[in-house]
FIROPA-447880 format. One record per residue (C-alpha): residue number from 0; x, y negated, z. Coordinates in Angstrom, 3 decimals, decimal comma. Layout:
! residues N
<NUM; <X; Y; Z>>,
...
//
This chain:
! residues 314
<0; <-4,894; -10,004; 75,844>>,
<1; <-1,700; -9,964; 77,732>>,
<2; <-2,407; -6,866; 79,681>>,
<3; <-3,753; -4,864; 76,813>>,
<4; <-0,380; -5,575; 75,158>>,
<5; <1,150; -4,140; 78,253>>,
<6; <-0,969; -1,003; 78,389>>,
<7; <-0,451; -0,699; 74,373>>,
<8; <3,165; -0,476; 74,943>>,
<9; <3,068; 1,621; 77,804>>,
<10; <0,834; 4,149; 75,983>>,
<11; <2,930; 3,859; 72,625>>,
<12; <6,029; 4,613; 75,433>>,
<13; <4,253; 7,723; 77,057>>,
<14; <3,500; 9,039; 73,755>>,
<15; <6,955; 8,779; 72,622>>,
<16; <8,306; 10,674; 75,786>>,
<17; <5,954; 13,196; 75,696>>,
<18; <6,510; 14,112; 71,927>>,
<19; <10,684; 13,916; 72,620>>,
<20; <9,688; 16,595; 76,012>>,
<21; <7,334; 18,467; 73,887>>,
<22; <9,263; 19,266; 70,451>>,
<23; <12,865; 17,836; 71,330>>,
<24; <13,530; 21,583; 71,890>>,
<25; <15,411; 22,829; 68,806>>,
<26; <19,055; 23,697; 68,778>>,
<27; <20,468; 24,594; 65,278>>,
<28; <22,589; 27,575; 65,400>>,
<29; <23,209; 27,700; 61,600>>,
<30; <21,732; 26,722; 58,498>>,
<31; <21,624; 26,844; 54,669>>,
<32; <19,440; 26,073; 51,820>>,
<33; <17,046; 28,809; 49,871>>,
<34; <17,583; 27,690; 46,330>>,
<35; <16,398; 25,104; 45,423>>,
<36; <16,355; 23,233; 48,191>>,
<37; <14,177; 24,552; 50,999>>,
<38; <16,059; 24,358; 54,434>>,
<39; <16,353; 27,502; 56,541>>,
<40; <17,597; 27,248; 60,044>>,
<41; <18,904; 29,830; 62,803>>,
<42; <17,440; 27,825; 66,079>>,
<43; <17,162; 28,597; 69,630>>,
<44; <15,870; 26,687; 72,506>>,
<45; <18,801; 24,869; 74,231>>,
<46; <20,232; 27,445; 76,724>>,
<47; <18,595; 30,510; 75,422>>,
<48; <20,708; 31,410; 72,508>>,
<49; <19,725; 35,225; 72,795>>,
<50; <16,217; 34,596; 71,573>>,
<51; <16,901; 33,036; 68,036>>,
<52; <14,383; 32,435; 65,870>>,
<53; <14,707; 31,602; 61,671>>,
<54; <12,986; 28,682; 60,747>>,
<55; <11,932; 27,341; 57,345>>,
<56; <8,760; 25,739; 55,395>>,
<57; <7,201; 27,215; 52,555>>,
<58; <3,953; 27,601; 50,609>>,
<59; <2,904; 31,090; 50,823>>,
<60; <1,516; 33,007; 47,517>>,
<61; <-0,616; 35,802; 48,291>>,
<62; <0,535; 39,762; 47,987>>,
<63; <-1,864; 42,530; 47,884>>,
<64; <0,666; 45,641; 47,741>>,
<65; <-0,566; 48,326; 50,287>>,
<66; <-4,255; 47,522; 49,773>>,
<67; <-6,191; 50,413; 48,269>>,
<68; <-7,845; 48,762; 45,732>>,
<69; <-5,137; 46,568; 44,441>>,
<70; <-4,549; 48,196; 41,228>>,
<71; <-7,232; 50,241; 38,816>>,
<72; <-5,768; 51,840; 35,461>>,
<73; <-9,249; 50,623; 33,871>>,
<74; <-8,738; 46,993; 34,958>>,
<75; <-5,366; 46,199; 34,277>>,
<76; <-5,559; 42,396; 34,513>>,
<77; <-7,749; 42,450; 38,056>>,
<78; <-10,690; 41,060; 36,400>>,
<79; <-13,247; 43,529; 37,533>>,
<80; <-12,573; 45,697; 40,591>>,
<81; <-8,603; 45,326; 41,248>>,
<82; <-7,404; 42,621; 43,192>>,
<83; <-4,289; 42,374; 41,498>>,
<84; <-2,722; 42,196; 37,764>>,
<85; <-0,896; 45,439; 37,035>>,
<86; <1,933; 43,037; 36,184>>,
<87; <2,853; 42,532; 39,651>>,
<88; <3,926; 46,482; 40,212>>,
<89; <5,512; 47,275; 37,019>>,
<90; <8,667; 46,388; 34,680>>,
<91; <8,285; 47,619; 31,654>>,
<92; <11,189; 47,806; 29,151>>,
<93; <11,410; 48,408; 25,114>>,
<94; <14,873; 49,290; 23,877>>,
<95; <16,571; 48,111; 27,033>>,
<96; <14,543; 44,689; 26,753>>,
<97; <11,831; 43,684; 29,376>>,
<98; <9,056; 42,595; 28,190>>,
<99; <6,581; 40,113; 29,180>>,
<100; <3,358; 40,395; 30,995>>,
<101; <1,208; 40,386; 27,721>>,
<102; <3,247; 42,932; 25,995>>,
<103; <3,919; 45,167; 29,100>>,
<104; <0,158; 45,751; 29,708>>,
<105; <-0,727; 47,381; 26,244>>,
<106; <2,077; 49,800; 26,732>>,
<107; <1,254; 50,892; 30,363>>,
<108; <-2,473; 51,004; 29,074>>,
<109; <-0,813; 53,799; 26,558>>,
<110; <0,872; 55,394; 29,553>>,
<111; <-2,410; 56,252; 31,491>>,
<112; <-4,427; 57,230; 28,113>>,
<113; <-1,541; 59,477; 27,664>>,
<114; <-1,655; 61,432; 30,820>>,
<115; <1,451; 59,167; 32,380>>,
<116; <3,972; 59,732; 29,259>>,
<117; <5,988; 57,124; 28,299>>,
<118; <5,569; 55,756; 24,774>>,
<119; <8,842; 56,461; 22,456>>,
<120; <11,130; 53,762; 23,269>>,
<121; <9,876; 52,480; 26,442>>,
<122; <10,661; 52,927; 30,371>>,
<123; <8,238; 52,156; 32,804>>,
<124; <8,906; 51,474; 36,128>>,
<125; <6,146; 51,298; 38,623>>,
<126; <7,179; 53,857; 41,509>>,
<127; <8,246; 50,832; 43,491>>,
<128; <4,946; 49,469; 44,079>>,
<129; <2,843; 52,173; 43,133>>,
<130; <2,482; 55,525; 45,050>>,
<131; <3,537; 58,930; 43,454>>,
<132; <2,585; 62,186; 43,375>>,
<133; <2,991; 65,271; 41,403>>,
<134; <1,374; 66,948; 38,630>>,
<135; <0,807; 70,968; 38,000>>,
<136; <4,115; 70,857; 36,355>>,
<137; <6,085; 69,288; 39,129>>,
<138; <6,230; 65,709; 37,149>>,
<139; <6,357; 62,504; 39,080>>,
<140; <2,921; 60,552; 37,680>>,
<141; <1,336; 57,924; 39,687>>,
<142; <-1,429; 58,801; 42,449>>,
<143; <-4,742; 58,087; 41,506>>,
<144; <-7,753; 58,278; 44,229>>,
<145; <-9,811; 61,186; 43,817>>,
<146; <-12,513; 60,623; 46,555>>,
<147; <-13,849; 58,106; 49,002>>,
<148; <-14,229; 54,283; 48,782>>,
<149; <-11,390; 53,698; 46,502>>,
<150; <-12,017; 56,594; 43,887>>,
<151; <-9,869; 55,626; 40,650>>,
<152; <-7,300; 53,383; 42,261>>,
<153; <-3,704; 53,589; 42,131>>,
<154; <-2,516; 54,131; 45,332>>,
<155; <-0,216; 50,805; 46,550>>,
<156; <3,040; 50,780; 48,750>>,
<157; <4,426; 48,569; 51,145>>,
<158; <7,971; 48,977; 52,392>>,
<159; <6,858; 48,935; 55,838>>,
<160; <5,662; 52,225; 56,688>>,
<161; <3,049; 53,177; 59,917>>,
<162; <4,940; 56,358; 60,335>>,
<163; <2,279; 58,780; 59,679>>,
<164; <3,003; 62,220; 57,622>>,
<165; <1,268; 65,028; 56,012>>,
<166; <-2,845; 64,647; 56,214>>,
<167; <-2,362; 62,186; 58,508>>,
<168; <-0,974; 59,583; 56,047>>,
<169; <-4,076; 60,361; 53,677>>,
<170; <-4,817; 60,405; 50,191>>,
<171; <-1,678; 58,893; 48,315>>,
<172; <-0,070; 58,313; 51,762>>,
<173; <-2,211; 54,924; 51,805>>,
<174; <-2,782; 55,328; 55,919>>,
<175; <1,026; 55,115; 55,913>>,
<176; <0,910; 51,531; 54,333>>,
<177; <0,430; 48,427; 55,446>>,
<178; <-3,034; 47,812; 54,603>>,
<179; <-2,042; 44,113; 53,859>>,
<180; <-6,332; 43,276; 53,221>>,
<181; <-6,161; 43,514; 57,186>>,
<182; <-2,350; 43,338; 58,771>>,
<183; <-0,775; 39,620; 58,423>>,
<184; <1,993; 40,510; 56,831>>,
<185; <5,186; 38,342; 55,286>>,
<186; <6,733; 39,425; 52,227>>,
<187; <10,951; 38,358; 52,091>>,
<188; <12,612; 37,615; 49,042>>,
<189; <15,020; 40,143; 47,452>>,
<190; <18,463; 39,907; 47,065>>,
<191; <20,911; 38,214; 48,852>>,
<192; <19,681; 35,095; 50,369>>,
<193; <19,894; 32,855; 53,471>>,
<194; <17,295; 34,355; 55,249>>,
<195; <18,624; 37,907; 55,121>>,
<196; <22,035; 36,928; 55,890>>,
<197; <20,803; 35,194; 59,031>>,
<198; <19,081; 38,461; 60,242>>,
<199; <15,774; 39,139; 58,984>>,
<200; <14,988; 42,523; 57,757>>,
<201; <11,609; 44,523; 57,217>>,
<202; <9,716; 45,209; 60,692>>,
<203; <10,686; 41,960; 62,091>>,
<204; <7,712; 39,720; 63,971>>,
<205; <6,534; 36,508; 62,451>>,
<206; <4,983; 33,702; 63,721>>,
<207; <3,146; 31,445; 61,432>>,
<208; <1,581; 27,949; 61,767>>,
<209; <-0,879; 26,136; 59,278>>,
<210; <-0,206; 22,143; 59,921>>,
<211; <-3,249; 21,308; 58,394>>,
<212; <-5,676; 23,145; 60,187>>,
<213; <-3,695; 24,354; 63,334>>,
<214; <-4,104; 27,540; 62,635>>,
<215; <-1,573; 30,181; 63,871>>,
<216; <-1,110; 33,839; 63,110>>,
<217; <0,919; 36,289; 63,919>>,
<218; <2,257; 38,867; 61,109>>,
<219; <5,329; 41,381; 60,320>>,
<220; <7,956; 41,418; 57,684>>,
<221; <6,036; 44,140; 55,470>>,
<222; <7,684; 44,358; 52,061>>,
<223; <10,403; 42,285; 49,681>>,
<224; <9,074; 40,593; 47,178>>,
<225; <11,007; 38,379; 44,125>>,
<226; <14,222; 36,629; 44,773>>,
<227; <13,162; 33,591; 43,351>>,
<228; <10,344; 33,273; 45,846>>,
<229; <10,142; 31,947; 49,850>>,
<230; <7,639; 33,727; 50,513>>,
<231; <4,586; 35,189; 50,217>>,
<232; <2,068; 36,306; 52,561>>,
<233; <-0,375; 39,252; 52,835>>,
<234; <-4,228; 38,744; 52,107>>,
<235; <-5,011; 38,900; 56,039>>,
<236; <-2,481; 36,609; 56,512>>,
<237; <-3,132; 33,916; 53,945>>,
<238; <-6,770; 34,497; 55,158>>,
<239; <-6,460; 33,700; 58,912>>,
<240; <-4,212; 30,828; 57,991>>,
<241; <-6,653; 28,953; 55,652>>,
<242; <-9,666; 30,193; 57,431>>,
<243; <-10,879; 32,137; 54,751>>,
<244; <-13,500; 35,410; 55,832>>,
<245; <-14,369; 36,736; 52,861>>,
<246; <-11,907; 39,738; 51,096>>,
<247; <-11,291; 38,853; 47,348>>,
<248; <-12,613; 41,314; 44,732>>,
<249; <-10,830; 40,308; 41,668>>,
<250; <-7,287; 39,257; 40,897>>,
<251; <-8,791; 35,554; 40,479>>,
<252; <-10,166; 35,598; 43,772>>,
<253; <-6,924; 36,766; 45,131>>,
<254; <-5,253; 33,904; 43,514>>,
<255; <-6,859; 31,388; 45,611>>,
<256; <-5,635; 32,655; 48,572>>,
<257; <-2,187; 30,985; 47,860>>,
<258; <-1,434; 28,192; 49,785>>,
<259; <-0,367; 26,001; 46,872>>,
<260; <0,946; 22,473; 48,016>>,
<261; <0,340; 23,166; 51,635>>,
<262; <3,612; 24,589; 53,587>>,
<263; <3,353; 26,668; 56,388>>,
<264; <5,960; 26,818; 59,248>>,
<265; <7,672; 30,107; 59,645>>,
<266; <8,924; 31,573; 62,223>>,
<267; <10,630; 34,845; 61,703>>,
<268; <12,401; 36,665; 65,116>>,
<269; <15,531; 38,504; 63,675>>,
<270; <15,944; 41,923; 64,815>>,
<271; <12,794; 42,284; 66,468>>,
<272; <11,824; 45,273; 64,666>>,
<273; <13,242; 47,245; 67,618>>,
<274; <11,630; 45,330; 70,314>>,
<275; <8,635; 47,202; 71,849>>,
<276; <7,697; 49,001; 68,335>>,
<277; <4,292; 50,624; 68,108>>,
<278; <2,707; 52,385; 65,124>>,
<279; <0,548; 52,603; 63,019>>,
<280; <0,620; 48,462; 62,932>>,
<281; <-2,749; 47,004; 64,046>>,
<282; <-3,284; 42,922; 64,249>>,
<283; <-3,330; 43,543; 68,115>>,
<284; <-0,307; 45,494; 68,703>>,
<285; <1,894; 42,701; 66,465>>,
<286; <-0,207; 40,012; 68,759>>,
<287; <0,981; 42,155; 72,297>>,
<288; <4,322; 42,187; 70,713>>,
<289; <4,990; 38,944; 70,088>>,
<290; <3,594; 37,609; 73,050>>,
<291; <5,461; 39,952; 75,121>>,
<292; <8,668; 38,556; 72,910>>,
<293; <7,646; 34,704; 73,952>>,
<294; <7,479; 35,418; 77,413>>,
<295; <11,292; 36,952; 77,306>>,
<296; <12,368; 33,820; 75,440>>,
<297; <10,402; 31,299; 78,003>>,
<298; <7,506; 30,591; 75,947>>,
<299; <4,439; 30,380; 78,227>>,
<300; <2,043; 30,709; 74,743>>,
<301; <1,944; 30,680; 71,230>>,
<302; <0,923; 27,210; 71,268>>,
<303; <4,190; 26,266; 73,289>>,
<304; <6,135; 28,313; 70,495>>,
<305; <4,578; 26,375; 67,734>>,
<306; <5,230; 22,982; 69,405>>,
<307; <8,931; 24,724; 69,286>>,
<308; <8,733; 25,061; 65,665>>,
<309; <7,424; 21,797; 64,891>>,
<310; <10,546; 20,198; 66,582>>,
<311; <12,878; 22,206; 64,407>>,
<312; <10,845; 20,663; 61,722>>,
<313; <12,651; 17,443; 62,180>>,
//
């Protein structure tokens, strides 16, 4: 019995020693809070201050912008064919007052039915999310696919572009956007906040980890979202992290890709938008770039970097 107790103590001691060795690597350079209480840290490995990482824990709402099936003029609620609700792409004001989604949708439906002319007394902002084109009179209107698999859908935009122009950009310039059905992308909160003040920006590389299932994914900061939300993940990113393989076909199915109460570990590599840039963005070249950065930063593989992120949770 005594020998068993000694062995148990030794095992516990060894496990504790391993944990300290594996996870005790996080040097906090600066930290702050994203309202109301999410901690955000700028960290590095001890002795490697040049390779900084912005670290935080957060659940991820799903984001579809850039996907060519995000929004459809005949399915504004995303009940049948669109994978998003049009209210997530527009702002409608009447006499200067912002309308609720329930009141904004009928106004937008009238806008569509009236050949994209705003009803009297209303102002509709759509061009930040929906692609634009010009009609025969040179008037800017939403771009609707006229051919191909996504005929009838609105073109949808992302802040990060693939660097394609002209015919290479495709109809409604959809090939110039991140197709968030496929590309793992992270959405930064808009406005002034601790994450952007620490250096995060559009195009930066990201490593995301789900502690619940030990799944890791690389990603890229592809867009800006609501100021109050930290953060959102693309359909492609959230599918990977949640172990899902079936693409959503409606808004309700897309929302099931929200991570809910499951908090992900997020590491954003600030200023990495200029690190070995490759366009158009693909899942593989994002993986390659992240692995190259990790090697330079002294991490032999992605798991070592995940261990580092875990140590920053303490």
